[in-house]
N, C-alpha and C positions, 0 to 999 in steps of 0.2 A: 108508509111507514113515517108516523110523526114520534117527532123528540120531544121526551116534557122541558118545563124550562128547568126545570128545577135540576135533571142534569147537566143541561147546556151550563148553570151557572158552577156547580160541583167541580167539572172539569175548569172552567174558567179560575178559579178562588184553589184549584190545584194547583194547577198552573204559574200564580203569581206567589204561590208561596214555595213551590220549588223553586222560582229566581231569586226570592229573598234568600235563599239561603247560599243556591250554586254561587250570584257573584259576590258580594263578599267573602267569599270563602277563597273565590282566584282573586280577588283585589287589596284581601287587608295583612298588612306586613305582622310576622309573626312576635310575638313580644320576645325583648332581648335584641332585637337585630337594629334597633334604634333607626329603619326605613332606608335601610343602605342596603344595596344589591350585592350578593357575592360579587366578586373581583377574581378572576381566574389568572393569574400571573405566570408570564412562562419564566424558564427559564433565564437568568442572564451570561449572556456569552463575552467574556471577556477574553482580547487576542494582547496578548505582546508583543513588539516586532521582536523577530530573529533576528540576531547579531549575524550577518557576512561579512566573513574575512576578507582581507584582500590580500592580493598576492601581487608581487614583482609583475608580472607576464601580463595580468589583466584578468587572468584567468580566477576564477572562486572555485578551487578543486574540494570545494566544503560541497558543493552543491552535489557532486555527483553520486550516485545512489544505486544502490544493489534494485532492479526489478523484476519481482522474481524467486524460484530458486535456482540455486546451482548446482549443475548433474556432474557428476561421473561414469563416462561412456568407458569400455571397456570392450576391449579385440579377442579379450582371452581373461573369462571371468573366473579363473584358476589360480591368474597370477596376480589382479587386482586391476584396477583402474587405471587409461593413462591418457584419458583425455580428459580436461578441465573445461566446462561450457555453463556460460552466464549472460544473465543481458544486463546492462547500468543504463541508466536513464540522466536528464538532466530538468527540474522545475520549469514551467513553461519563465519563470521571473531571473531566471539562470543567465549566463553568459557563457557560449560555445566553446569547449572546450577540444584543441589540439589533441587528436588521438596518437597524433607521429611523435610527437614528444614525449609520452605516459610511455609509465613501465609497473610492469605488475613483478610482484616476487613471491614463488610458491613455497613453499619448507613445510615440511613433515619431522614428528621428536624422531632425532639422531643425525638428521642428515641437513646439509649446508645448505641453507636460502640461494636456489639459482632465480636470478635476474631475467625477464622477459623483455622482447622489444620489439614493437609494433612493424609486422612483415605483411606480405599479400598471399604466403605458402604456408601449409604447415610443415614447422622444421624445427629441432629441438632449439632450444631458447627463440624463440620465435611466438607470438601469438595475432588471434589473424579479429578485422572488426569490420563486422556486416551486416547491412540493414537489407529485408528482403533478398538474403542469397549473395548483394553487389558488396565489394571492398566499400570501407568512406576511411576518410581521413579526419574526419570531426564529429562530434558529435551536437547541432540543436539542442533550445530548447522544446522540451514538448516530446523531443524524438528518442531512442530506447538504440541502441547497439547491442549486438552479439559478441561476444569477445569468448574466445575458443584457443585454445592449447595443448601442446601435449609434454608430459610428465614421464618419468619414471614408470615401472607400475606399482602402483600404492594397496597396499593389501584393506583387507575386508579388517571397521573396527581402528583402522589408526586415526588419528586428529591432523587436518588436514590445514594450514595456513596461508590467507592470498590478501597479499597488500596492495591496492589498485594505486600505484600512486600520480597522479596528472602531473606535471609541471608546473613548478611554484607554489604548487598547494598541498594541502593536508593530502593524508593516504586515507585513504576508505577501506579497514579493516575487518574482512570476513575469516572466519575461522566454523569450518564444519567438521563433518566427521564420518568416513566411508562407512555405509552398512557394511554389516557382518554378512550377508548373506548377499554376495554382487551378482550381478547381471548384465547385460549389456548394455539397459541404458539406467542411472543409480540417481536418486534425486539425496547429494548428501545433508544429514541432519545436522 
């Protein structure tokens, strides 16, 4: 089968015409853009230094942070919660905190505040500090420590105030409410 020279010329001319339309369409800048390429800018992030309070003991208590939820445990849900537990942490750049000199103040409306000191067993007026089930006396930067203490039964719907007081520093206030329906383990909101 032979092809005519006319059909070959027609195909070549068609290809050249298509190239003349496609190439300028891809390389010509649209009117009004003045030859600039669009630039996508990322949002700028500005970081301001956070002042860190200094304390006489060298501990910066303002760095103690609540990690996760505050739980109210109940041995008798009809009476209320009787154990409070939560975790504290320190940011990576914070100085260590001596837990043996820390106090926790617990209060509910209409009752006198109760001050707890660190101990190694659960008893009235004592809170425990553990990591992985083992007693600890300090919290290091980047670590988390579980705090637990027993209280007189607190009924559902009651507000509770917890103040964590590291030695020589600012207190960490925690305010929560016991849920109306109490189970054996409750997240305090």
